[in-house]
C-alpha positions as CSV (number, residue, x, y, z in Angstrom):
1,M,5.1,-107.0,85.8
2,T,5.9,-105.9,82.3
3,S,2.8,-105.3,80.3
4,V,3.1,-104.6,76.6
5,K,0.3,-103.7,74.1
6,K,0.9,-104.9,70.6
7,Y,-1.5,-105.0,67.7
8,S,-2.5,-107.9,65.5
9,L,-0.1,-109.1,62.8
10,V,-2.3,-109.4,59.8
11,V,0.1,-111.2,57.7
12,F,3.1,-113.6,58.5
13,S,6.4,-111.9,59.5
14,L,9.4,-112.3,57.3
15,Q,12.8,-113.5,58.4
16,F,15.1,-111.8,55.9
17,L,18.0,-113.7,54.7
18,F,17.7,-116.5,57.4
19,S,15.5,-117.7,60.1
20,G,16.3,-117.5,63.8
21,Y,18.8,-115.4,65.6
22,S,22.2,-116.3,64.3
23,Q,25.0,-113.8,65.0
24,S,28.7,-113.5,64.6
25,I,30.4,-116.1,66.9
26,A,33.7,-114.2,67.0
27,V,34.7,-110.7,65.6
28,E,38.1,-109.2,65.3
29,Q,38.1,-105.6,63.9
30,F,41.5,-104.6,65.3
31,D,39.7,-101.7,66.8
32,S,42.5,-100.2,68.9
33,P,44.6,-97.1,68.6
34,P,48.0,-98.0,67.1
35,V,49.7,-100.7,69.2
36,T,51.8,-103.9,68.8
37,L,49.5,-106.8,68.3
38,H,51.2,-108.9,70.8
39,D,48.8,-109.5,73.8
40,F,46.0,-107.6,72.1
41,S,42.7,-108.9,73.1
42,G,40.2,-106.9,71.2
43,S,36.6,-106.6,72.4
44,S,34.8,-109.5,71.1
45,A,33.6,-112.9,72.5
46,G,34.7,-116.0,70.8
47,W,38.3,-116.0,71.6
48,F,40.2,-118.0,74.3
49,S,43.4,-116.0,74.3
50,N,45.1,-112.8,73.2
51,W,47.1,-112.4,70.1
52,M,50.5,-113.9,70.6
53,N,53.5,-113.0,68.3
54,Q,56.1,-115.6,67.5
55,N,58.5,-116.2,70.4
56,D,56.5,-113.6,72.4
57,Y,58.4,-110.9,70.4
58,T,57.3,-107.3,71.3
59,G,60.1,-105.3,69.6
60,A,59.9,-102.9,66.7
61,G,58.2,-104.1,63.5
62,G,56.3,-107.1,62.9
63,Y,52.5,-107.3,63.6
64,S,50.9,-104.1,64.6
65,I,47.6,-102.2,64.7
66,V,48.0,-99.2,62.4
67,D,45.8,-96.4,61.3
68,A,47.5,-95.3,58.1
69,Q,45.7,-96.0,54.8
70,P,42.7,-97.7,56.3
71,M,41.6,-100.8,54.6
72,T,38.2,-99.9,52.7
73,H,36.2,-101.8,50.2
74,P,32.9,-101.2,48.2
75,N,31.1,-103.8,50.2
76,V,32.9,-103.5,53.5
77,S,34.3,-100.3,55.2
78,G,36.5,-100.9,58.1
79,I,36.3,-99.0,61.3
80,G,39.6,-97.2,60.7
81,N,42.4,-99.3,62.1
82,Y,43.7,-102.7,60.8
83,C,46.6,-105.3,61.3
84,V,49.8,-105.1,59.2
85,G,52.5,-107.6,59.5
86,G,55.7,-109.1,58.1
87,G,58.5,-107.3,60.2
88,D,60.9,-108.9,62.5
89,F,58.9,-112.1,62.9
90,T,56.8,-114.2,60.7
91,S,53.6,-115.2,62.5
92,T,51.0,-114.2,65.2
93,G,48.2,-116.3,66.4
94,R,45.1,-116.5,68.7
95,Y,43.1,-119.5,70.2
96,F,39.4,-119.8,69.5
97,D,37.0,-120.3,72.5
98,V,36.2,-123.8,71.5
99,G,34.4,-124.7,74.6
100,G,32.3,-121.4,74.6
101,S,31.2,-119.6,71.7
102,F,32.3,-122.3,69.3
103,G,30.8,-125.0,71.6
104,D,28.4,-126.3,68.9
105,F,31.3,-127.0,66.6
106,E,33.5,-128.9,68.9
107,D,34.5,-132.3,67.8
108,A,35.6,-135.4,69.8
109,N,39.1,-134.0,70.1
110,G,38.0,-130.9,71.5
111,R,38.8,-128.8,68.4
112,I,36.5,-126.8,66.0
113,G,35.7,-129.7,63.6
114,V,32.0,-130.1,63.0
115,G,29.2,-128.3,61.3
116,T,29.5,-125.3,58.9
117,I,31.4,-122.1,59.6
118,Y,31.5,-118.9,57.6
119,F,34.5,-116.4,57.8
120,T,34.9,-113.1,56.0
121,F,37.9,-110.7,56.0
122,L,39.7,-107.9,54.3
123,I,43.2,-108.7,53.0
124,R,45.7,-106.6,51.1
125,K,49.3,-107.5,49.7
126,E,51.4,-104.5,50.2
127,E,54.7,-105.6,48.4
128,D,55.4,-106.6,45.0
129,N,57.2,-109.9,45.7
130,D,56.3,-113.7,46.1
131,T,56.4,-113.5,49.9
132,P,53.2,-115.4,51.1
133,I,50.5,-113.4,53.0
134,E,48.4,-116.3,54.8
135,I,45.7,-117.1,57.1
136,I,46.2,-120.5,58.5
137,F,43.9,-122.7,60.7
138,A,46.1,-124.7,62.9
139,D,46.0,-127.4,65.6
140,D,48.9,-126.5,68.0
141,P,47.7,-127.3,71.5
142,V,50.5,-125.2,73.2
143,T,51.4,-122.0,71.4
144,A,48.9,-119.7,69.7
145,W,51.3,-118.5,66.9
146,A,52.6,-122.1,66.1
147,I,51.5,-124.5,63.5
148,N,51.5,-128.2,64.0
149,E,49.6,-128.9,60.8
150,E,48.6,-126.4,58.0
151,L,44.9,-127.6,58.2
152,I,43.2,-124.8,56.1
153,K,45.0,-122.1,54.5
154,I,43.7,-118.9,52.7
155,G,45.6,-116.1,51.0
156,Y,48.6,-115.9,48.8
157,F,51.0,-118.9,49.0
158,G,54.0,-117.7,47.1
159,L,54.9,-119.8,44.0
160,P,52.1,-122.3,44.4
161,S,49.7,-119.4,44.0
162,N,51.3,-118.1,40.8
163,F,50.1,-119.0,37.3
164,G,51.0,-117.6,33.9
165,G,53.0,-114.8,35.5
166,D,50.3,-113.6,37.8
167,R,49.6,-114.0,41.6
168,Y,46.1,-115.3,42.7
169,W,44.4,-115.5,46.0
170,S,44.0,-119.2,46.9
171,V,42.7,-121.8,49.3
172,A,44.4,-125.0,50.4
173,A,43.8,-128.0,52.8
174,F,46.1,-130.1,54.9
175,N,49.7,-128.9,54.3
176,E,48.8,-127.8,50.7
177,S,48.0,-131.3,49.6
178,V,45.2,-129.8,47.6
179,I,45.3,-126.2,46.3
180,D,42.9,-124.2,44.3
181,L,43.5,-120.8,42.7
182,S,40.6,-118.4,42.5
183,G,40.1,-116.3,39.2
184,T,41.2,-113.1,41.0
185,T,44.6,-111.9,40.3
186,I,46.3,-109.8,43.0
187,T,46.9,-106.1,42.6
188,I,49.6,-104.7,45.0
189,G,48.0,-102.3,47.5
190,Q,44.4,-103.1,46.6
191,T,42.0,-104.4,49.4
192,Y,40.0,-107.7,48.7
193,Y,36.9,-108.9,50.4
194,V,37.0,-112.6,50.9
195,V,34.1,-115.1,52.0
196,V,35.1,-118.5,53.2
197,E,32.8,-121.4,54.0
198,I,34.1,-124.5,55.8
199,N,31.9,-127.6,55.7
200,F,33.1,-130.1,58.1
201,D,32.2,-133.8,57.2
202,V,33.9,-137.1,56.3
203,T,35.1,-135.2,53.3
204,T,35.6,-131.5,54.4
205,T,35.0,-128.8,51.8
206,I,36.4,-125.3,51.9
207,N,34.9,-122.8,49.4
208,M,36.1,-119.3,48.8
209,W,34.8,-116.2,47.1
210,V,36.9,-113.1,46.3
211,D,35.0,-109.8,45.9
212,P,31.7,-111.4,45.3
213,I,29.0,-109.2,43.6
214,N,27.3,-106.9,46.0
215,G,29.2,-108.6,48.7
216,E,27.0,-111.7,48.5
217,P,28.5,-115.0,47.2
218,D,26.8,-117.2,44.8
219,L,26.8,-120.5,46.9
220,L,26.7,-122.6,43.8
221,S,29.8,-121.2,42.2
222,P,32.8,-120.6,44.6
223,D,35.8,-118.9,43.0
224,A,38.0,-121.6,44.6
225,S,37.3,-124.8,46.3
226,V,39.1,-127.7,47.9
227,S,38.1,-130.9,49.7
228,S,40.0,-133.2,52.0
229,T,39.3,-136.5,53.9
230,E,42.0,-135.5,56.5
231,D,40.9,-134.4,59.9
232,L,40.9,-130.6,59.6
233,G,39.7,-129.8,63.0
234,F,41.6,-126.6,64.4
235,W,42.2,-124.7,67.7
236,N,44.1,-121.6,66.5
237,I,44.2,-119.0,63.7
238,V,47.7,-117.8,62.6
239,L,48.6,-115.0,60.4
240,F,51.8,-115.9,58.6
241,F,54.5,-114.5,56.4
242,E,57.3,-116.6,55.1
243,A,60.1,-114.1,55.5
244,A,60.8,-111.2,57.6
245,G,60.7,-107.8,56.0
246,T,58.7,-104.7,56.3
247,G,54.9,-104.8,56.1
248,H,54.2,-107.6,53.6
249,G,50.5,-107.6,54.0
250,S,47.4,-106.4,55.9
251,F,44.2,-108.0,57.4
252,D,41.0,-106.5,58.9
253,E,37.4,-107.1,59.8
254,F,37.3,-110.9,60.7
255,F,33.8,-112.3,61.2
256,F,32.9,-115.9,62.0
257,S,29.4,-117.3,62.2
258,D,27.3,-120.4,61.5
259,E,25.2,-118.4,59.0
260,L,26.5,-116.9,55.9
261,E,24.2,-113.7,56.4
262,A,25.7,-113.1,59.8
263,V,29.2,-112.2,58.5
264,L,27.9,-110.1,55.6
265,P,28.2,-106.3,55.9
266,V,24.7,-105.7,57.3
267,E,22.9,-108.7,58.8
268,L,19.1,-108.0,58.9
269,V,17.9,-110.6,61.3
270,S,14.1,-109.8,60.9
271,F,11.8,-107.3,59.1
272,E,8.1,-107.3,60.1
273,A,5.0,-105.2,59.5
274,F,1.8,-105.1,61.4
275,S,-1.2,-102.9,62.0
276,I,-1.7,-100.5,64.8
277,E,-4.5,-98.2,65.9
278,K,-2.9,-95.2,64.0
279,G,-1.6,-96.9,61.0
280,I,1.2,-99.7,60.4
281,K,4.4,-100.2,62.2
282,L,7.6,-101.6,60.8
283,I,10.1,-103.2,63.2
284,W,13.5,-104.7,62.0
285,T,16.6,-106.0,63.8
286,T,20.1,-106.2,62.7
287,A,22.8,-108.3,64.4
288,T,26.0,-107.0,62.5
289,E,26.5,-103.7,60.9
290,I,29.5,-102.3,58.9
291,S,29.5,-98.8,57.5
292,N,25.7,-98.6,57.9
293,E,24.7,-95.0,57.5
294,R,20.9,-95.2,57.3
295,F,17.8,-97.1,56.3
296,I,15.4,-95.6,53.7
297,I,11.8,-96.8,54.1
298,E,9.8,-97.3,50.8
299,R,6.1,-98.0,50.5
300,S,3.9,-99.5,47.6
301,N,0.4,-100.3,47.1
302,D,1.1,-102.8,44.3
303,G,4.7,-104.1,45.1
304,L,5.9,-102.5,41.8
305,Q,5.9,-98.7,42.2
306,W,7.9,-97.5,45.2
307,H,8.0,-94.3,47.0
308,Q,10.2,-93.1,50.0
309,I,8.1,-92.4,53.1
310,G,11.0,-91.9,55.7
311,E,14.4,-92.6,56.9
312,V,16.0,-94.1,60.0
313,A,19.6,-93.5,61.0
314,G,21.9,-96.6,61.1
315,N,24.5,-97.3,63.8
316,G,27.6,-97.5,61.6
317,N,29.5,-100.3,63.0
318,S,28.1,-102.8,65.3
319,S,28.2,-106.6,66.2
320,E,25.2,-106.5,68.6
321,L,21.5,-106.9,68.1
322,I,19.8,-103.5,67.3
323,D,16.2,-103.0,67.1
324,Y,14.8,-100.3,64.7
325,S,11.1,-99.2,64.3
326,F,9.1,-96.8,62.0
327,E,5.4,-96.0,62.1
328,D,3.4,-95.1,59.0
329,F,0.5,-92.9,60.0
330,H,-0.8,-92.5,56.5
331,P,-0.9,-96.0,55.0
332,F,-3.1,-96.9,52.1
333,Q,-6.5,-98.7,52.7
334,G,-6.0,-102.4,52.5
335,I,-2.6,-104.0,51.7
336,N,0.5,-102.0,52.1
337,Y,4.0,-103.2,50.9
338,Y,7.2,-102.1,52.5
339,R,10.9,-102.6,51.9
340,L,14.1,-101.1,53.3
341,V,17.0,-99.7,51.4
342,Q,20.2,-99.9,53.4
343,V,22.7,-97.2,52.5
344,D,26.5,-97.4,53.5
345,Y,28.6,-94.3,54.2
346,D,30.1,-94.6,50.7
347,G,26.6,-94.6,49.0
348,Q,26.6,-98.3,48.3
349,Q,22.9,-99.6,48.6
350,S,21.2,-102.9,49.1
351,I,17.4,-103.5,49.2
352,S,15.7,-105.9,51.5
353,E,12.9,-108.5,50.9
354,I,9.4,-107.1,50.8
355,V,6.8,-107.2,53.7
356,K,3.1,-106.6,53.7
357,A,0.4,-105.6,56.2
358,I,-3.2,-104.8,56.0
359,N,-4.5,-101.4,57.3
360,E,-7.1,-102.9,59.6
361,P,-6.0,-102.6,63.2
362,S,-7.0,-104.8,66.0
363,I,-5.6,-105.1,69.5
364,S,-3.7,-107.8,71.2
365,S,-1.4,-108.0,74.2
366,I,1.4,-110.0,75.7
367,Q,2.5,-109.9,79.4
368,I,5.9,-111.2,80.5
369,Y,6.8,-111.3,84.3
370,Q,9.0,-113.1,86.7
371,N,7.6,-115.1,89.6
372,G,10.5,-116.4,91.6
373,N,12.5,-119.0,89.6
374,V,9.7,-119.0,87.0
375,L,9.1,-116.7,84.0
376,K,5.4,-116.4,83.1
377,V,4.3,-115.4,79.5
378,N,0.6,-114.6,79.0
379,A,-0.9,-113.7,75.7
380,A,-4.4,-113.0,74.2
381,S,-3.6,-115.4,71.3
382,T,-1.7,-118.6,71.0
383,I,2.0,-118.5,71.7
384,S,4.2,-120.4,69.2
385,E,7.8,-119.5,70.2
386,I,9.7,-118.0,73.0
387,T,13.4,-117.2,72.6
388,F,15.9,-115.9,75.3
389,I,19.0,-113.9,73.9
390,D,21.7,-112.2,76.0
391,L,22.9,-108.7,75.1
392,S,25.8,-110.0,73.0
393,G,23.2,-111.4,70.6
394,R,23.8,-115.2,71.7
395,R,20.8,-117.3,71.7
396,L,20.4,-119.0,75.1
397,S,17.4,-121.1,74.7
398,K,14.2,-121.5,72.5
399,Y,10.8,-122.9,73.5
400,N,8.1,-124.1,71.1
401,T,4.6,-124.2,72.4
402,R,1.0,-124.0,71.4
403,D,-0.6,-122.2,74.4
404,N,-1.5,-118.8,75.5
405,K,-0.1,-119.2,79.1
406,V,3.4,-120.5,79.5
407,E,5.7,-121.0,82.6
408,I,9.4,-121.3,81.8
409,P,12.1,-122.3,84.6
410,I,14.9,-119.7,84.8
411,V,18.1,-121.6,84.2
412,F,20.5,-119.0,83.2
413,K,22.3,-116.2,85.2
414,K,20.3,-114.0,87.4
415,D,20.8,-110.2,87.9
416,M,21.4,-109.7,84.1
417,M,19.5,-108.0,81.3
418,Y,18.1,-110.4,78.6
419,I,16.1,-110.0,75.4
420,V,12.9,-112.1,75.4
421,H,11.3,-112.7,71.9
422,V,7.8,-114.0,71.9
423,K,5.9,-115.0,68.8
424,T,2.2,-115.5,68.7
425,D,-0.4,-116.3,65.9
426,Q,-1.2,-112.6,65.9
427,T,1.8,-110.6,66.8
428,I,5.6,-110.5,67.8
429,L,7.1,-109.0,71.0
430,R,10.7,-108.3,71.5
431,E,11.2,-107.1,75.0
432,R,14.3,-106.3,77.2
433,L,13.9,-107.9,80.6
434,F,15.9,-107.8,83.8
435,I,16.1,-111.3,85.5
436,R,16.6,-111.1,89.4
């Protein structure tokens, strides 16, 4: 039996940026020592196959993971290594795990073709020429690096992306039948941070933002946007250059999710404050961190004047759920306001929403234990929601209820560790539980 004492949540908890437990569906950070990209698998879920170079070529040149001149950006700092391409062949590709991590987006043809997907990445054009550097979403069912139709295309397309003597990052749909140029001209050797939103529908829309302010795009004003009534469902992603040469361009930090915030540099899933016997406790959870050095905790008694009361170290780069906590043993009497200041290694900062709690502690409790094939959850107050999450951050199931005693059949794999999130009218518990 697992017995956990918690204390009454005096005010409602705040889901910062979005509700629920969305996380990155697929991640590719090219986090390997220098190696030829061919047959590289990475370390993330969300993929069905390894990267495959054109014609299975494994010779010198071409697509490789390198560590020279790491791709860095004010909003995103890569973990060090990245992918460079454009050598002895022109494309490399990888299949998405359509039936697995992308199962919620699977269309009637078994491709990714329903719902809304967000994609962020770093891109850099290395040579001063009109050779394209492109990311293509394609539908070739046999070969990961091949392109049957250029369904969605992002990057620099050569002459179609030129205007007035300048080159522009662009987006296109269905074999370039529609193209839109962003307002961002390309500087050779400069790294750009790109956010893409794909809205599948009868008319599918692809929105793109290049270097959005503070890394967060204005959803009402994309830098470039195209729409198409063609079927744009895809299986594979292809990195493509039109001609062989030396390293034409580079890519890094691929993140895919069904929530925009899950692909932004630091995804703060939740931030909560509640009273305890000795003061007020803050808990928060991140699902994705990139270059996260630390959190500064600030407190206010009026929501206007803020003072630092502590720091908690971040975890640098992560794509897993990470729980943090901080206890304020000297809160003001009455209402206390709190916020987090997230600091990157390069000094960039972002500020969370504000949460508040009243310094009037009262005790509550939640008990979670397994009885055969049933998980029992008992609480002193009414349970409203129980969520099961695996250690990769993927939500397995969610139960809504209005009872203080709940029995849930265990339907997922046993002999594994899970995260159980229980929300009551008074408190919130997030507990790791081994299911036998």
